N, C-alpha and C positions, 0 to 999 in steps of 0.2 A: 616694577622688578625696582623702581628707585628707594618708594618705603617701604617694601620689605627688607631695605639694605640697611635705611636711616632709621628706621622707627626705635628700632635697641639702641642705639644709640643717644637719641632723644632721651631715651626712659630714664640710661644711666644719667645721662646729665641734668636732667632734673633729682632726678635722687642727691647728686651731691650737691646740688643749688639748693635742695630746699630742708637738705639736713645741716647745711652751712650757715643756712640764712641768721639765725643770730647772731653770728659771731662776726659776721661782714655789717656792721653797725659802730658810730655812725657812719660816714663818711670817711674815705680811707685816706691815708696820710701816707706823707714821706719824708723821715729824716736824717741828713745828713750828721754824718760820724767824722770826727777826726780825732782819735785815742793817743796817747801814751801809754805803751807799755813798758811793764817791767824790766824787757831785754833793752830798754831803749831805742828801739822801732817804733815809729809814728803807722795808726793804722787810718786811714781816709774812707771811705765810702759812704754810699746812701743805701737806706733799706726801704726799699716801697710797701707799699702798701697796707700802711698798719693799721686797724681800726681800734682809734680809742686807745688803750693800752692792751689789745689784741693783737699780735702778728700769724694775720692765718694768709692760707695758699690752699686754691685748690687746684686738684691737681687731675685731667680725665684719666691719666693713666691707672696703672695700681699704686696703693702706694708704694714704696721700696727707701733703699736705703740712700737715695740719693736726696731727693725731699727732706727726708727727716733731719739729716744733718747740714742740709740750707738751711731750712728753719732755725737753728740748734746756733749755726754759725751767727747769724742774723740776731738769736734774740741776745748769743751773750755783748755781741755788741751792744743793742737797746740797754743794756743791763749798764752795763760797763761805763756809756757815756750818757745814763740820763740816771745816774744811783736813786735818785728819791722814786722814781715811781716805779710802779708796781706790773711789770710786760707780763703776757703769760703767751706763749705761741700753740697756732691748731695750724696743723696740715693736714688734708680731707680726701682722699683718695678712693679710689673701687676696689671693692674687697673680692670676697669669691661666696656663690652662694654656702650658704644661705644670709653670708652677711653681703650686701653688694657697696657698705659702703665702709670705710675704715677710719679710722683720725686718728692720730699724733698728736700728744699734747705734752706741754711740758707749763709748768710754774713757776711761779716768780723764782729766781735763784738769788746769791748773794753777789752784789757788785765786785766783794773783793775774788768772790770764786768766779765770777765771771770774765775779770782779770789776767784772770791766771791760766783759765783754758784757750783762753784767745789768743797767751803769749804761748801756748803749750802749740796751737795750731797753728801758730805761725813760722815756728821752728819749723813744722812738718811741711810746711808751704817752701821755707828758704831749703831745705836737704830737697824737696823734690825740683830746684831750679837746677841742681848739679849733679840730676840722676835719678830715672827711672825709679820708683817707691812701686816696692810689691804691697797697696793698700788697695783691691779693689772692691768696692763699697761693699755691696752685697756677701762677698767673701770675708771680707774683716767684721764686717756688721756682725753676722753669725758665729766668728770666732772669738768676737767679745761675748756674745752673748752668753755664749758655753763659756767659758772661761767667767764670767762672772757668776752661773750660778755653780761654779764651784769645780768643774770639770780639768780635768788634768789637760793638758797644752797636747799631747799628742791623740786623745780623743774629738777635742775640739776642734784640730787640724782634718780628721775623717771627718766628721761633721760638717764642717765649712766646704771641706774639697765638693759637695754634690750643690753648692752652690755656683759653685767653678766649676763644673761640667759635670752632667747627669746624661747617661745613656740609655735607651732604651728599642726596642723595637728598631735596630740598630739605625739611631737618630742619635745624635747628642747635643746638649744645649745647654749651656751658663755665658758665664761672665770670660772663659778663654777665650772664645767666638768675637769679643771685640780686637779690632785689628788695629787700633792701638798696643793693644798689651801684645801681639803675637809680634808686630811693629818692633819694640825692644824686645825682644827676648822672652818675655813670662807667657810660654806655651801649656808646659806642666805645674803640676799644686810644686814639684819639687822644684821647680825654679823662684815658685813664690818663696819658698822657703830657703833658697841658699843663704845670703848676706845672715849676718850678725848684728845682732842690736850694738848703736851708737849713743857713746856716752852723754851725749846734750838732750835724750828725751827720756821721761817717764818709762817704768816698765822694762827698764835695763835687765830683769831676772828672766825677762823670756829668753827659749832655748831661738831664737829667730828675731827677723829684725821685720819680718811680716808679726809676730804677734805679739811684739814692741808698740810696731805703728797701729796696728787695729785696737789695743789697749788704752792709746792714746787718745786716739781719734773719738772712739767709742764709750770707752766704761763712763765716764761724765756724764755722757746723753743718756745711754743705760741705768743711772743712779736716779736719774730725775722723768722719762718720761712714762707715759702711758698709752700706751695701744686699746682702743675700744672702738666698738663697732657700734 
């Protein structure tokens, strides 16, 4: 009985390791960061598991928005800290049939752009220290993807709402079910759309703070990211 349960997991892991083997060479390194941002703040930390010029992450779970944005932030930091090197990022996770493995890949970006995008993300982080932000990763990513494709805000919200909550067969699932979201009052899609844009961030022409945050966080990544099986 144990083998019946474990074998599919072993198969998934082997596929992930096989697909990523060429990315995980040579030995992994860690890089310490200390960056002065245009806003005057200093960003410090460590980026682990860098293989040569590649930032590589392997996830057993399905490739999701939170994995992609983590790789983006760490790639920005590497690029800004070491602007003379060509950095790329690869995040590999489980997919769906018939493509059981999926990857998100980001090629080299300009150091000045990296510093600017980092500064915007730190501004979002600092705003999040003052209030709960309506920026759930999957829902915000879905909204930004549709806006990036030219869809108007109302239709983009309709598509993104499926990531927030989906109902079928007397069941419901989605990011709405996260206990932290409920605790801070984000229960419905209307709750996400209630706040107005703020002047300190880009995309202040969006009709709500949710849209402004989604585009500030996700649009720069979506412009350079490639998803492949």
